[in-house]
N, C-alpha and C positions, 0 to 999 in steps of 0.2 A: 720687214718681212722674215729675214733669216731668223731673227731673235724669236717671232712668233711660232716659225717651223721647229725652230730648237726647244721653245718651250712646250711646243706640243709633243715633241717627240721625246723630250725628256718626261713629260706628264704622263704619254703611253708605258716609257720606260718605267717609270714608279710603279704605275699601275699593275705591268707585266711581272715585274718585282714583287710588288705588294701581295699579287696573287698567288706565285711561287713560295714566298714566302709564307704567308698564312697558312698554306697547305703544309709546309714543311712544320711549322710549329704545332700543327693538328697531329700529325704523323708522330713526331716527337713522344707529346704526351700522350698518343693512343698506344706504340712502343712499349712506353713505361707501365703504362696502366695494364697491358696484357699481361706482361710480365709478373707484376704484381698480383694479379688476381690469379696466375697459375701459378706461383709459388704459394698464396694463401689455402688455395683450393685445395693442393695436393698435401698440404702440412695439415689444414684441420680436418682432411678424410684421414690420415695418416693417425692424426692423435685420437678422433672418434672412432677409429676401429679398433685402436690399440685399446682404447677404455672399454669398448663394446665387449672384446673377448673377457676382459678382467671382469666386468660385471658378470657375465655368463660361468665363468670358470668359478668364480666366489660365492655366485648363487647356488651353483649346484653343491659347492662345499658346506653351503650352510645349512641347504637342504638335507645334506647326508648327516652331517656331523652337530648340527645346531649349536657349533662353536663360535663366539663372537671373537675370540682371539685371532682369529686369521684374518680379521678386519683393522685389527690394530697393527699387526705384521705389515700387512699392505699400506697402510698409511706411510709407516716408516720409508719403505720403498717406493712409494709413489707420494711423494710430496706437494703434488698437484692436486691431489685428493683432500677436500676440506674435510669429509665423515662418509661413512657406510651406513648403509641401512636395508633390510630385509622387511618388505611390508606384504599382509597378505592382500588377498583380492575383496576384502571390503574398506582398504585402506588405512588400517592400522599398523603401526610399526612394531614387528615383532622381535628383531635384532638390530642394536644398533652399534656402532663401534663406541668404545669407552667416552671419546671426547664430547657426547653427547647423552644428555639425558631423555630418553626413551618417553617418559611421563609429560614431558612438556613439548614433545612432538605433535602437530595438529595430525588429523585424519585427512587422508591427501584425495579423498574421495569426497569432504565436505568443505576443504578449503578452496574459495574461491577460485584463488590463481593456479591451483595444481587439478581441480579434479577432472577437468576436459581432458589437458593430457595425459594424467594418469590413465583415465578409464582408454583412452588411445591406445596407452602402451600395454593395454591387456590383450588389443584385437591384433596387435603385431609382433612377428617373430625379432623383428629388428630392435636396435637402440633407439629410444625416444628421446627428443631433450625437451626439459620444460621450460618454464619462463625464468630469464636470469634474475636474480634478486640477492639482497646484501643478507650475509649471514651473519648476524650480530654477536654469536657467540664468539666467532674467531676475528670478526672486523674485515671481512674481505669479502668481495663479488663471486657470486657463485654461479655456476649454469646446474641444475638439477638435470642428471642422465639415467633414465632407466631402462631396464632390460626385462621382458617378462621372462620367468623361469618356470620349466614345466618337470614335471617328475618323470620317472619313468616310463609311465604308462599314457605319457603325452597329454596330461591333465596340467593345467594352469595352477600351479601352485604359488605363486604370488609374483612379487616384482622387486629386484635386486634394483636398489636407488644408490646414488652419491653425487655427491657436490663438487663441482669441478670447479676450480680457483681459478679466475680468470686469470690474474695477476701471475701464476705459475705455469699453467697450461697454454697461455696465449701469450709467453714473453716474446715468441716470435715479431709480433704486433709492437712491442716497445723497442725495437733493436734496431731504429732509423732504416726501416725497411720503406716506410711508405715515400711516398715522389718530395713530398713537404707540408707544411704547416696548412696548406691549402687545399689537402687531400686528406681522405679519409676513407676507410674501408670498414664496411658493414657487414655482420652474417644476421641474416633477417630469416625469421620462421616463416616456411611458406603458409602454412595452414590457417595463422591469425594474423603474421607481417607485425610480431613483437620480436624487437631488436634481442639478439643472443650476445651481440658485443659490438662496440664500437672503438674502433681504434684512435686515442685522442693523447694528447701531450698537457691535458691539465687533469682536474680531479673528475670522473665521471658522475653527473648529479643522479640521484636515485629514479626521478621520474623519468629519467631516458630508457630504463627497461622495465618501470610499470605500468607505462600506458603503451598500447601499440602505435606504427605510423598510422597517419590519415588511411582511411577505408580504400580510399581512390589512388593512393602513391602507385603500389605494385601493378594496379589495372592500368595506369596511365603508360608505366614501363612496356608492360607485356602487348598493350595496344600499339606503341609506338616500335615494337620489336617486329612485330605481325607486319606491320605496316611497310617497314625498312627493308626486312627479309623474306617477304611473301610467304610468312609461315603460319599456317593456321595456328590458332591458342593451344588447342591439343597436344600439338607437335612440339612446342618451343621447348617444354621441360625435358621432353625424351630425348632431342640432340646435345650430345657432349660437345659443344662448342662455346665460344666467348662471344659474346654480343656488346657491341658498343653503338652508342646512341646517346644523343642530347636531349635532356627530358628536366623537367622540371623536379627540383628534390622534395623532400618530405616537408620542406617549408616554402614552398612554391618558388624557388629560386633556380634559374637554370644552370646545369651542371652539363660535364661530360661523364657519361657514365658508361662503365665497363662491368658485366657482370657474368656470372657463370652459375649454374644450377647443379647443385648434389642432391640427386634423387634417392641417394639411402637414408640421408639425414634430412630430405627435405627441407633443405637452406641455399637462400640467394646468396652468393658471396658478391657484393657489389662495391666498386670502386669509384667515389665520385671525385672529379676535380671541379673546383668554381671556374665556369665559364669567363665571369670577369678575367680570371687570372690569364688565360690564354689571350684574350683581346690585351690585357695590359703587358703582357712579354712582346706581342706583335707592335703593338704601339710605341712601347719603349726604345725598341729598336731604329726605329724611324723618325721619332720624333723628339727623344729625348726628353730634357729640361722642359719645354714648352709642353709637351704632351704631359708630363708629370703635373703640371699647374693647373692642364686644362681638364685632368683626370680627376685630380681633387676636386676642383668645384664641382663635376658632374657627380661625384660620390657624396659631397656636402648636399647637393641639391635633392639627390635621391634620398638622403638622411632625414633632410628635414621634411621633405615630402610623407616619408615614412613615419616620421613623428607627428605631422600633422593629422595623418589619417588614423594612426593609433589614437591620437586624441580626440579625434572627431567621434571615432567609435566608442570611446572610453564614455565620453559625455551622454552618446546614445544609450548605451548599456546602462548608466546610471538614471536615466529618464526613464527608460524601460522597466528598471527594477524599482523606482519609485511611484511608477503608474502600475504594474501588473503586480498581479497574484504570483508568487514563487511557485506552489504547487501545480495549478493549473493554466498558467501562463494567460489568465482572462485580466480582462483591465479591472483594477481596482478600484475602492471608494476614492482615493486621490484622483484617479482618472476621471472617474465621474464628477467630481468637482470641480478639475481643473477645465474638463470639455464641456460641460451642461451648457454653455452657452451656444454650441454649436445645434443645441435643441429648444433652448428657452432665448428668444429674443423677440423685440419688436416686431411683429407681424408672420412668428412663426407658426408653422402649419399644426394642428391637433397631433398629438401623439397618446401613447399609453404608456404606462409604467407598471410592468407586473414583479410583484413581491413573490419570491419563492423563497419558501422554509421547509425542510426536510421533517418527516414526522418520524420520530423517535428515532435520530440519526445520534443523538447522545449514547444511545444503549451500546451500538457498535463500539464506540471507542472505548466504553466503560469496560464494557464485557472482551474485547476481543484486544484492545491496544489502539494508537494511533496509526500504527502502518496499516492495519485494514482500512480505519475509517479514510486517510489519504488516497487508499488506492481505490476505496470505494467513491470518493471526492472527483477523481480523475475520470473514473468512467462514467459518472455521473454529468458530468463537464461535457463528455464528449457526445452522450446523448441528449442533451441540452442545444449544444452547437448546432448539432447535424438537425435539428426542427426549425431553427430560425432562418429568415431570409438574409440576404446580402444586406440589406439596409437596416438591419436591427443589430443590435450591441448587447452582449452578455457580460454582465459585470459581478464578479464575485466581491459580495458586500462585507463577508467576512463569515468564519465557522461555516454552519451549513447554510446559509442565506446567498441567496441571489437574486440578480434583479437585470428585467431584460425592458429597454427601449424598442418600442416599436412602433412604425407607421398606422399599425392597424386601431381603428377606433370604434368601428361598428359594434354594437355591444354584440349580436348574433355571432359573428366571425371571431371576436375577440374568445368568447365562451367555449366556442367549437377549437379553436389552436388552443385555448388551455387545457379542452379535455383532452386531445390528442396528444400533449405534450405529458398529461396525466397520465395516461396509460402507457407512455413508452417509457417515462421514469420508474412505474411501479412495477415492470417487468423484472424477474428476479436477477439477483448480481451476483455470478460466480466466481469468488475469491479462494485461490488457492481451494483447501478440500471443502471449504461454506459455500451455503448460497443464502442470499441477504434480499428480502423483501423491503424496501424502502418507499414509503409514500409521502407525499409531497402536497402543502397547503398553499395556495395561490390566491395573493390579492392583488385588485387590479383598480389602478387610479388614473384618470385622464386627463390631459391638459388641454385646455387652460379649466375645464368644468371642475375638477375638482382641486384646482389649485395653481397658481402661476409662477411659485418657486419651487425649487429642487424640496425644499425642508417639509413643503405644504403638501409636496405630492408623495414624500416618501411617508409623510404620518398617513396619511388617506390610505396609501396602500399597504402600510403596516396593520390598521385597522383593520381592513377587509380581510386580509391574511389571517388575523386573528378569528375573526368572524368564521373563517372556513376551515381553521383547527378546531373549532366545536364539532365540526362534523369528520374530520380527518381526509385525508387524500382528495380534496374538495377545491371548489375555485368560488371566489367573490369578486362582485363588483362592489365598489364602494359606494353607499349610498349615504345621504346625511344622516338617516335614522340610525346609523352604525354609530356615530359620535357618542351620543349618549352612553350606548351599551359597553363603548370602549372607556370613557371617563368611569362608569360605572366598575368595570372590571380593574380598573387601576386603585379607584377607592378600595375596594374589595383586597386586593393582592397586597396594596399598602397595610391595613389594618390586620390582615392576615398573619404577617411577618411578625409583628407585636400580640399576636393572641396568645403564644404558648408563654412567654413571660407574664401575661397579665390572666392567666389561669382562665381564659374564656371557655376552654371546651369542657367537655363532661359529658360522660358516656351514658347511653340508655340501651337497654336489653330488651328483645323481644323472645318471647317463648317460642319453642318448636314442640310440638304435640306429636305423640304416635298415635298408631289405630286405635289404641286402647283409650286414649284420652291420657295419658301418661305424659309426663314434662320430659320430653325427649333431651332438649338442652335451650341454648340460647344463641340468639345471634346479637355480637357487639356492634353498636352503632354510634358513631359519633358525632354531637350537636355543638352550633357554636352559638354564642350570644354575646354581641357585640354592644358596648355602651353608646358607640354612635350609630353603627348599622342597624343594630337591633338583631333579631333573629335571621340567621342568613340559612336558607336550605342546603344540606349536603350538595343536591346537585348543581348548587351554584358554586360552593367555596371548593368542593374536591376537584373539579377539572382545573381551577384557577392554582389550585396547590401544585396539580400536576406539572401544569405546565411553565410555572415559577422556580420548579426544584424544590418547593418546600413541602413536598408530600412524603420522604424518607424521615424527616423530623416529626411529621405530624403522625405518619404510619408507628413509628416508636412509642409515641407519646400514648397512643391508643394500644401498642402491644402491654406498655408497662401496666396502664391505669386499668384495663380490663383484667389481665392475669392477677393482679393486685387484688381487685374488687370481688374477682371471682372466688380468688382463694378465699378470701374471708369469710364471702357468704358459704361454702361449701363446710367449711370448719365449722360455723356458727351453728348451722342446719344440721349437720349432720350427716348430708347426701351428696353426692355425686352425679355429675350431667356434664353432656357434651358443653364447650366454648367455641362456638364459630367466630374466626375472625378473618375479617376482609384483608388481603393482603395486595396492595397494590402494583403494577408492575415497577415502577420506578424503583418502591422497596424491594421487591422479589428478586429482581438482578444485582441489587449490591453485591458486592465482593464477600462481605461479612454478616449477612443476613443469617443465614443459618446458625451461626457461632452465636450471634448476639439472640437467637431467638431460643437457643438451649442453654445459655447463661441464663437467661429471664426465666425459665421453666423450672431450671435447676435451683435456683436462688430462692424462688418462692417454694420449692418442694411438691411441684405440681405434677402429676402424672401425666406423660407425652399423650398416654392414650385418652384423655378426655380432652384434647386441644384439636381443632379442627380449621385446618387453615383454606378460606375460599378463595379461589382464582379464577378471574373471568377468561372467558374463550379470547380474550384480543392480547392474552398472554401467548398465544402461539402464533401470533404474527412476529413476534420476534424470533430469533433462531432455535430452532427445534432441537438441535445438537446441543445446545449447551442449556434448555431448560429441562429436557427429558431427564439428565443426570443428577440434575438437583431436586428434581422431584421424586427418584428413586431415594436419593440420602434422605430427603424429609421423611419418606414413608417408612424407609428403614430404621429410623431413631423412633417409630411409635406416635407419631404423629398422622390423624387423618387428613386426607385431600377432598375437599368438596370442589365441583365445577359450578360456579355461580351463572347464572341468568344463560343457561344453557337452550340452544336454537336460534340466538339471536346474533351470533359474532361470526368467527371465521373458521372454525372446526370443522371437519366434517364426522359424520357418525362413524366412520370408519376408523377416524383416528381415535375413538375412544379404547379400541381394541389392546393399544399399545402403551395409553398413558397411566400411570399408577394412582388412579384416583380412587376412591372409596364411595363417594357421591355424587349424586346428579341432583343439581335444584332447578326445577322447570320455574323460568320465568314467569312474573307476574302478568305480562302481556297476554300469555295466554289462557292463564285460568280468567282473566276479566272477561274474556268472551266464548269460554268453553261450552256454555247454556246454550247460546244462541248463534255461533260460528261454526259450521261443519269442520271444516279447515283447522281450525284452532284445538278442536274435540281430537280430530284426529291425529294431529302432531302430539298434543299429551298424551293419547294412548299409544303410539308409535316409540315415544320417549321413554314411557314406563317399559314397554317390552324389550325394548333393546336393551334397557338399565339391568332389567330382571336379568336378561340372560348372560348378561357380562358381569353378574351377581354383584351390581351396585346398587346402594340405598336409594331411595327416591324422595327427595322432598319439594312439595309444593309451596310456593312462595304466593301471598297476596290472597288467601281464600278468606273469603268476607260473608259466604252465606251458607246454609246447611246443604243445600242443595248442589253447590259448587263440591263440599265434602263427600256426598254421597254419592256422587260420580266418579270422584276420585277414587273414594274407596273399592267402588265397583271394578275399575280399572287396575286396581293392584297396588297404588302408592302408599309408600310406608309411613310417612310423616308430613306433616301442616305446620304452616307457618301463615299468620295474619290476621286482620281484627276481627275474625268471628272467634280467635280465643283471647289477644291481648295486643294492644299496642305497643310499642317500645315503652318500656316501663325504666322511671327513676330506679336507683340502688333500693331505696327503701321500701318503694311502692312492689318492687320485684320481689324483695323477701316476703312480704305480705300475701302476694300471689303464691308463692311457694307453699308457704304454710297453709293455704287454703287448700291447695291441690292436694298435699300430703294428710 
């Protein structure tokens, strides 16, 4: 009984002693940290205040005398300064100390690391600290210090800036003033939570100052202060007191923190002591070597636990990277291949696979660069994912292609769902100062109706998507009848790629007649005869050439062959006439298109004024800010510009006022019905009237009867083209046609 009483008494005494000892250890660390924070706070304030006065005096001296030598003299007197510079309000260095080259210094308003603090400096009367950085020229770490300088009229004249060397200016931190290796003192900029300085006994890594602390780090500290001291958030920085608290540090480890705020330079002076160290000291007193043994095993346990968690996280990250797109964070094709068994299995319910392909997306990358294309893809992804339900999955197949797996299988619902997606995707995208309108073609296949494997479904959806691409910005459900068309298109595309080398293309020319019956010009038209497929109409192979990327090559063949043959014909007959060339969108937006055109005409000594470039209205669904300046350049070089098939495309009549064009071509579809369709008649009459008001020449395509010609002349049409005058003619037949007409 006595033993148990003594054991209980001893246990109680041990508990009481442990309690008081625990608080004693805490008080010792609190006192040490409080004194350290006071010392550092006063020292840094005095340091920055003296440097602020130096900048202010030096700035006014520079403003007065514009003499950089005074900076060099101050560098000698103040070795903690790396360099001085005077910067104008645009961020450009005007005067620097001789140890730096002004030409190599960046613009402070354009440099990502300095623009925010520089602009903030110009709003303040006090000195402002920039982000700490490594000065390669001097091999030292420095803190940018900046002070706005005002002239005698009170107008902001510029900013005096300097680099404050951490090793020199903050020598106070390296003289064993910290409590120990387990303690560190940090200067944290309040505006963006970047570290200005961290005391350390080892080499400071660059990334320490190049990235801010976690965004919730200071928020957690301020929240804890508010709760502990009962102070509202907005009053914490106003009180000149030192706060003490236990909190998780920037890497999530519990520390005993002591901090104070410097309102003038917007700095937190923060001292941290690892909480484990306090516990270790406490336990070391009472448990000796036994505690050391236990503590080591605890540390090892947590260490291996940390390693295991890190390894698990790394594994998950690698799996995520392998199965997800880096740009959009969407699952990628690897994910689809690995997880398709979740959709296709024995007894699996039906589902649909939607294949999305952007229309004209390549033009964005070619014209504006991949940065714009990447931003556009991210915005596009947001729109797509916002429209699908939680049971669907969106996959980036690659490039501008996306796949959606959905439980919807009803044709009516699928088409309605796809149309909503088309409408949303087709809305303008505002990126920087540009607006983009991107269409999408959607092909849909259904499981198991159109295939019971992923490859079969992808092929069916791809076929349906290419069918949709014929109409642009549309959707098609896969049908068995599409298979033959797809195979035929593949066959045409295969032969098309060999046609130029085999010299299977040739040119024909359709004359254009003016009001007096004279030859006004000719339109160049390409024809293709393949030994395997026979004669392929242009309306078949031209869209395939554009979709396959072959159109620029074919376009330059058309240009070279036409200009060469027509130059020869003009020299042989001693006449001059207009040559109209159709330019595809793909060819027109190529970077070197205009240079190649000029080079070709100059090589043949062909007058620019005799060449007319025909563009379609669909060109203006591309970026108008890029197209208009190019059209202006083309016209300034002496070429004429004609808008082909006017009235069937995207442009509005009001757009004509700002387009640099010379001619309107009325589409054949209006001429075909002009005699018996009052709407076509009015449309043609309106086009001619508007064109005349804008001083544009008017040419009607597809004129086949005298009655059509007569009505068009009554409306004021200038020129005509069609079977009434001549079909598209081979070169030799065209030569005879000219001889008869002349």
